[in-house]
C-alpha positions in Angstrom: -15.2 -17.7 4.1 -16.0 -15.4 7.0 -13.7 -17.3 9.3 -10.9 -17.1 6.7 -11.5 -13.4 6.3 -11.4 -12.9 10.0 -8.1 -14.8 10.3 -6.6 -12.9 7.4 -7.7 -9.6 8.9 -6.0 -10.5 12.2 -2.8 -11.3 10.4 -2.8 -8.1 8.4 -3.6 -6.0 11.5 -0.8 -7.5 13.5 1.6 -7.2 10.5 0.7 -3.5 10.3 1.5 -3.0 14.0 4.9 -4.7 13.6 5.8 -2.6 10.6 4.9 0.5 12.4 7.3 -0.4 15.2 10.0 -1.1 12.6 9.4 1.8 10.2 7.6 4.4 12.3 10.3 7.1 11.7 10.4 6.4 7.9 6.6 6.5 7.7 6.4 9.8 9.6 8.9 11.4 7.3 7.3 10.1 4.0 3.7 10.9 4.9 4.5 14.4 6.3 4.2 15.7 2.7 0.6 14.6 2.3 -2.1 17.2 1.6 -5.3 17.6 -0.3 -7.0 14.5 -1.4 -5.2 11.2 -0.5 -6.2 7.8 -1.8 -4.7 4.8 -0.1 -4.8 1.4 -1.9 -5.0 -1.6 0.4 -5.0 0.3 3.8 -5.9 -2.8 5.7 -6.9 -1.9 9.3 -5.5 1.6 8.8 -2.0 1.2 10.2 -0.7 4.2 8.3 -3.4 6.7 9.3 -1.8 7.8 12.6 1.0 9.3 10.5 -1.3 11.3 8.1 -2.0 15.1 8.5 -5.5 15.7 9.9 -6.1 18.3 7.2 -6.5 15.7 4.3 -9.5 14.3 2.6 -9.0 10.6 2.8 -10.2 7.6 0.7 -9.1 4.1 1.4 -9.6 1.2 -1.2 -10.1 -2.0 0.8 -11.9 -5.1 -0.5 -11.9 -7.1 2.7 -15.0 -6.1 4.7 -13.5 -6.8 8.2 -10.5 -4.7 7.4 -12.6 -1.9 5.8 -14.6 -1.6 9.0 -11.5 -1.3 11.1 -10.1 1.3 8.7 -13.3 3.3 9.0 -13.0 3.3 12.8 -9.4 4.4 12.6 -10.2 7.1 10.0 -13.1 8.4 12.2 -10.7 8.5 15.2 -8.2 10.6 13.2 -10.9 13.1 12.3 -9.7 14.0 8.8 -11.5 16.6 6.8 -13.4 13.8 5.2 -13.0 10.0 5.0 -14.5 7.3 2.8 -13.6 3.6 2.5 -14.3 2.1 -0.9 -15.1 -1.6 -1.0 -13.4 -2.7 -4.2 -10.2 -4.4 -5.3 -7.3 -2.2 -5.9 -6.9 -3.6 -9.4 -10.5 -2.4 -10.1 -10.0 1.1 -8.8 -10.0 2.8 -12.3 -13.3 1.2 -13.4 -14.8 1.9 -10.0 -14.4 5.7 -10.1 -16.9 6.9 -12.6 -20.0 4.9 -11.4 -19.4 6.2 -7.9 -19.1 9.9 -9.0 -15.4 10.0 -8.7 -13.4 11.4 -11.7 -10.0 10.3 -12.8 -7.2 12.7 -11.8 -8.9 13.7 -8.6 -6.2 12.7 -6.1 -3.2 14.7 -5.0 -1.5 11.6 -3.5 -1.9 7.9 -3.7 -0.3 5.8 -1.0 0.7 2.1 -1.3 2.4 0.2 1.4 3.0 -3.6 1.3 0.4 -4.2 -1.3 2.2 -4.9 -4.6 3.6 -8.2 -3.1 0.1 -9.8 -3.0 -2.1 -8.3 -5.8 -2.9 -10.4 -8.9 -1.5 -7.7 -11.2 1.0 -5.1 -10.1 0.6 -3.2 -13.3 -3.2 -2.9 -13.0 -2.8 -1.5 -9.6 -0.1 1.0 -10.7 -2.1 2.1 -13.7 -5.1 2.6 -11.5 -3.0 4.8 -9.2 -1.8 6.8 -12.1 -5.4 7.3 -13.3 -6.5 8.5 -9.9 -3.7 11.1 -9.6 -3.9 14.6 -10.9 -1.0 15.7 -13.2 1.9 16.3 -10.9 0.4 14.2 -8.2 2.6 11.8 -6.2 2.5 8.1 -5.6 4.1 7.3 -2.2 5.2 3.7 -1.6 6.8 1.4 0.9 7.2 -2.2 -0.4 9.2 -5.3 0.4 11.0 -6.6 -2.7 13.1 -9.5 -3.9 16.6 -9.7 -2.6 19.4 -9.7 -5.2 19.2 -12.9 -7.2 21.5 -15.6 -6.0 22.1 -14.0 -2.6 21.4 -15.9 0.7 18.3 -13.8 1.4 17.0 -14.5 -2.1 17.2 -18.3 -1.5 15.5 -17.7 1.9 12.7 -15.9 0.1 12.3 -18.7 -2.4 12.1 -21.2 0.5 9.4 -19.3 2.5 7.3 -18.3 -0.6 4.9 -21.3 -0.3 4.2 -20.4 3.3 3.7 -16.7 2.5 0.8 -17.6 0.3 -1.3 -18.1 3.4 -0.6 -14.5 4.4 -2.8 -12.7 1.8 -1.1 -14.4 -1.2 2.2 -12.5 -0.5 5.0 -13.3 -2.9 8.4 -12.2 -1.3 10.3 -12.7 -4.6 8.5 -9.9 -6.6 10.6 -7.1 -8.2 8.0 -4.4 -7.5 10.5 -1.6 -7.9 11.0 -2.4 -11.6 7.2 -2.5 -12.0 6.9 1.0 -10.5 9.6 2.3 -12.8 7.9 0.8 -15.9 4.4 1.9 -15.1 4.7 5.3 -16.8 5.5 7.8 -14.0 7.5 10.9 -15.0 9.9 10.6 -12.2 10.6 7.8 -9.6 12.9 8.2 -6.6 13.4 5.3 -4.1 15.9 4.0 -1.6 16.4 0.6 0.0 16.1 0.0 3.7 17.4 -3.2 5.4 15.7 -4.1 8.7 17.5 -6.4 11.1 14.2 -7.8 12.3 13.2 -8.7 8.7 16.4 -9.9 7.1 14.6 -11.7 4.2 12.6 -8.6 3.2 14.6 -5.7 1.6 12.3 -2.7 1.6 12.0 0.2 -0.8 10.6 3.6 0.2 10.0 6.2 -2.4 8.0 8.7 -4.4 6.8 8.6 -8.0 5.4 11.7 -9.8 2.7 11.5 -12.5 
């Protein structure tokens, strides 16, 4: 199990570096609005942290111990006002809060990047994010989603889906944008980005307001 976790952690860390090279400008723009208390679900090794303002109080929710340790190191290097890495699954965030002296509605922002493709229940994750946000708080997301049904990229996603299961249970055919819009946010804004380096993975970037 430790060997598998180590291999998985290496894959996630390398993937985070690749996405930073491909989406660095978009991440910098999206995360420039962060302030106050920021919760990130599934931060991995902390690939996003370099784009965050140093004035935030940061909490990452990362269940894989090897990745949690790397995220702690990166958060410490960034010198946020405070930082804490919670060892729990993102689906379990809502029930995790109260026993650990965290109240619902305490976060100003929740960040989610390339997580909804691999979790067991997208809706559980999204409802946990809504529960963590204060009224008016924002959910910032970057996710790869299913290509239009019947298109050439869609057939490509279907073909590579079995292989993607070895990369953290990733499912490239998920319609995560519809899940976000159905979760209960008051307002959702998103845009699609096509990356030439990742032709089979249309990406959505956006904000949802509680």
